[in-house]
C-alpha positions as CSV (number, residue, x, y, z in Angstrom):
1,X,-56.8,-20.3,11.0
2,X,-58.6,-17.3,12.2
3,X,-58.3,-16.8,16.2
4,X,-61.6,-17.7,17.9
5,X,-60.9,-15.2,20.7
6,X,-60.6,-12.2,18.2
7,X,-63.9,-12.9,16.6
8,X,-66.0,-13.4,20.1
9,X,-64.0,-10.4,21.4
10,X,-65.1,-8.3,18.3
11,X,-68.7,-9.7,18.7
12,X,-68.8,-9.2,22.5
13,X,-67.6,-5.3,22.2
14,X,-70.8,-4.6,20.0
15,X,-73.0,-5.1,23.0
16,X,-76.7,-5.8,22.9
17,X,-77.0,-4.1,19.6
18,X,-74.9,-6.8,18.1
19,X,-72.8,-7.0,15.0
20,X,-73.7,-7.7,11.4
21,X,-72.6,-11.0,10.0
22,X,-71.4,-9.0,6.8
23,X,-69.1,-6.5,9.0
24,X,-67.5,-9.5,10.3
25,X,-66.9,-10.8,6.8
26,X,-65.2,-7.4,5.8
27,X,-63.2,-6.9,9.0
28,X,-61.8,-10.4,9.2
29,X,-61.8,-10.8,5.4
30,X,-60.8,-14.5,5.5
31,X,-62.4,-17.4,3.6
32,X,-62.9,-19.5,7.0
33,X,-64.9,-16.7,8.7
34,X,-68.2,-18.2,7.7
35,X,-67.2,-21.7,8.9
36,X,-65.7,-20.3,12.4
37,X,-69.2,-18.3,12.9
38,X,-71.0,-21.8,12.2
39,X,-68.7,-23.4,14.6
40,X,-69.0,-20.8,17.3
41,X,-73.1,-21.0,17.1
42,X,-73.0,-24.7,17.3
43,X,-70.7,-24.7,20.3
44,X,-73.3,-21.9,21.8
45,X,-70.6,-19.4,22.2
46,X,-72.4,-16.9,19.9
47,X,-75.7,-16.4,18.6
48,X,-77.1,-15.4,15.0
49,X,-80.6,-13.9,14.4
50,X,-82.1,-11.9,11.9
51,X,-82.6,-8.4,12.7
52,X,-84.5,-6.1,10.0
53,X,-83.0,-7.3,6.7
54,X,-79.7,-8.4,8.0
55,X,-78.2,-11.1,10.5
56,X,-76.8,-9.8,13.5
57,X,-74.1,-11.8,16.0
58,X,-74.2,-11.7,19.9
59,X,-72.4,-13.6,22.6
60,X,-74.9,-15.1,24.9
61,X,-75.4,-12.5,27.5
62,X,-75.8,-9.7,25.2
63,X,-78.2,-11.9,22.9
64,X,-80.4,-12.3,26.0
65,X,-80.4,-8.6,27.1
66,X,-81.4,-8.0,23.4
67,X,-84.3,-10.4,23.5
68,X,-85.5,-8.8,26.8
69,X,-85.6,-5.4,25.3
70,X,-87.0,-6.1,21.8
71,X,-89.4,-9.1,22.4
72,X,-92.3,-8.8,24.5
73,X,-93.1,-12.4,24.4
74,X,-89.6,-13.5,25.5
75,X,-90.0,-10.9,28.5
76,X,-93.0,-12.2,29.4
77,X,-91.6,-15.8,29.5
78,X,-88.7,-14.6,31.5
79,X,-90.9,-12.9,34.1
80,X,-93.2,-16.0,34.2
81,X,-89.9,-18.2,35.1
82,X,-88.9,-15.8,37.7
83,X,-92.3,-16.1,39.2
84,X,-92.2,-19.9,39.1
85,X,-88.5,-19.9,40.8
86,X,-89.9,-17.6,43.7
87,X,-92.8,-19.9,44.2
88,X,-90.4,-22.9,44.3
89,X,-88.1,-21.3,46.4
90,X,-91.0,-20.5,48.9
91,X,-92.1,-24.2,48.8
92,X,-88.8,-25.5,49.2
93,X,-88.4,-23.3,52.4
94,X,-91.5,-24.8,53.8
95,X,-90.2,-28.3,52.9
96,X,-87.1,-27.6,54.6
97,X,-88.8,-26.4,57.7
98,X,-91.0,-29.4,57.7
99,X,-87.9,-31.8,57.4
100,X,-86.0,-29.7,60.0
101,X,-89.0,-29.8,62.3
102,X,-89.4,-33.9,61.9
103,X,-85.7,-34.3,62.3
104,X,-85.7,-32.4,65.4
105,X,-88.6,-34.0,66.8
106,X,-87.3,-37.5,65.9
107,X,-84.0,-36.7,67.4
108,X,-85.1,-35.3,70.6
109,X,-87.9,-38.1,71.1
110,X,-85.9,-41.0,69.7
111,X,-84.9,-42.4,73.2
112,X,-88.4,-41.9,74.8
113,X,-90.0,-43.6,71.8
114,X,-87.5,-46.5,72.1
115,X,-88.5,-46.9,75.7
116,X,-92.1,-46.6,74.8
117,X,-92.1,-49.4,72.0
118,X,-90.4,-51.8,74.6
119,X,-92.8,-51.2,77.3
120,X,-96.1,-50.9,75.0
121,X,-95.4,-53.9,72.6
122,X,-99.3,-54.0,71.9
123,X,-100.2,-52.3,68.6
124,X,-103.4,-51.1,70.0
125,X,-101.5,-49.1,72.7
126,X,-99.0,-47.6,70.3
127,X,-102.0,-46.5,68.2
128,X,-103.4,-44.6,71.5
129,X,-100.0,-43.0,71.8
130,X,-100.2,-41.6,68.2
131,X,-103.8,-40.4,68.6
132,X,-102.8,-38.7,71.6
133,X,-99.9,-36.7,69.7
134,X,-102.3,-36.0,67.0
135,X,-105.1,-34.5,69.4
136,X,-102.1,-32.3,71.1
137,X,-101.1,-30.8,67.8
138,X,-104.6,-30.2,66.9
139,X,-105.3,-28.3,70.2
140,X,-102.2,-26.3,69.5
141,X,-103.3,-25.6,65.9
142,X,-106.4,-24.1,67.3
143,X,-105.0,-21.8,69.6
144,X,-102.2,-21.0,67.2
145,X,-104.7,-19.9,64.6
146,X,-106.8,-17.7,67.1
147,X,-103.7,-15.9,68.0
148,X,-102.6,-15.5,64.3
149,X,-106.2,-14.2,63.4
150,X,-106.1,-11.6,66.4
151,X,-102.7,-10.0,65.5
152,X,-103.2,-10.4,61.7
153,X,-102.3,-7.1,59.6
154,X,-103.9,-5.9,56.5
155,X,-101.2,-8.2,54.4
156,X,-101.7,-11.1,56.8
157,X,-98.1,-11.3,58.1
158,X,-97.6,-11.5,62.0
159,X,-94.4,-11.8,64.0
160,X,-94.1,-15.3,65.5
161,X,-92.7,-13.5,68.7
162,X,-96.1,-11.8,69.1
163,X,-97.7,-15.4,69.0
164,X,-95.1,-16.9,71.1
165,X,-95.5,-14.2,73.9
166,X,-99.4,-14.7,73.7
167,X,-99.6,-18.4,73.9
168,X,-96.7,-18.7,76.4
169,X,-98.5,-16.5,78.7
170,X,-102.0,-18.2,78.5
171,X,-100.8,-21.8,78.4
172,X,-97.5,-21.8,80.3
173,X,-95.4,-22.9,77.6
174,X,-91.5,-22.4,77.4
175,X,-90.0,-20.4,74.4
176,X,-88.3,-23.8,73.3
177,X,-91.7,-25.7,73.7
178,X,-93.5,-23.2,71.5
179,X,-91.0,-23.3,68.7
180,X,-91.0,-27.2,68.7
181,X,-94.8,-26.9,68.1
182,X,-94.7,-24.4,65.5
183,X,-92.2,-26.7,63.6
184,X,-94.5,-29.6,64.1
185,X,-97.5,-27.6,63.1
186,X,-95.8,-26.6,59.9
187,X,-94.8,-29.9,59.2
188,X,-98.2,-31.3,59.2
189,X,-99.8,-28.4,57.6
190,X,-97.1,-27.2,55.1
191,X,-99.9,-25.9,52.6
192,X,-101.8,-23.8,55.2
193,X,-98.9,-21.5,56.5
194,X,-96.1,-19.4,55.0
195,X,-92.9,-18.3,56.5
196,X,-91.0,-15.2,56.0
197,X,-87.3,-14.2,56.6
198,X,-86.7,-11.5,58.9
199,X,-87.6,-10.6,62.6
200,X,-85.9,-11.1,66.0
201,X,-86.7,-14.6,66.8
202,X,-88.6,-17.5,64.9
203,X,-87.3,-20.6,62.9
204,X,-84.2,-20.9,61.2
205,X,-84.4,-22.2,57.6
206,X,-81.1,-22.6,55.7
207,X,-79.3,-20.5,58.0
208,X,-81.9,-17.6,57.9
209,X,-84.2,-16.5,60.7
210,X,-87.8,-16.7,59.6
211,X,-89.8,-14.6,62.2
212,X,-93.0,-13.8,60.3
213,X,-95.8,-16.1,59.4
214,X,-99.2,-16.0,57.5
215,X,-102.1,-18.3,56.7
216,X,-102.1,-19.1,52.9
């Protein structure tokens, strides 16, 4: 039986140009070559396609490169997929920031919330506490948006450090409190703000420091 490795190696050596099916028949000159090529195609190890008037064979990587160079529609599709992947990655980062912020807030305030729940058993009083928290975040959002607009560049990105310096001075916030509020803000409004990695300070997402922010 003809060795699969020999055939695959020969096809791979042809690169993105591919090798004619008839050439493989001549080189290996064995009756089972067509059966083997069909098996390799079914297994996804090679690809056979018509180029001009002849059929050519490629391994997967070389076939993809051939399509990118020769088929504009395939290239556009690949570019669209790449763009979609980038968009998904950005939205995933925002979601991770939101979840991290919610987790941190839940952890830091869990003991306090337990005490509040025990003290304020009335549903109406608990509702009042929640409303007060929302108003606090809303107030911070107004101040944050004003500072973001003041420091915004032509492309919209602003260093979180500049906003932190501005708001901490004006409102006597600690650095930790500022970034806790920023995390809560992005968790509440994930479609309004976009973070970008880099900078010297900011929020950590997936182990990367995200030190720039802009409005979407």
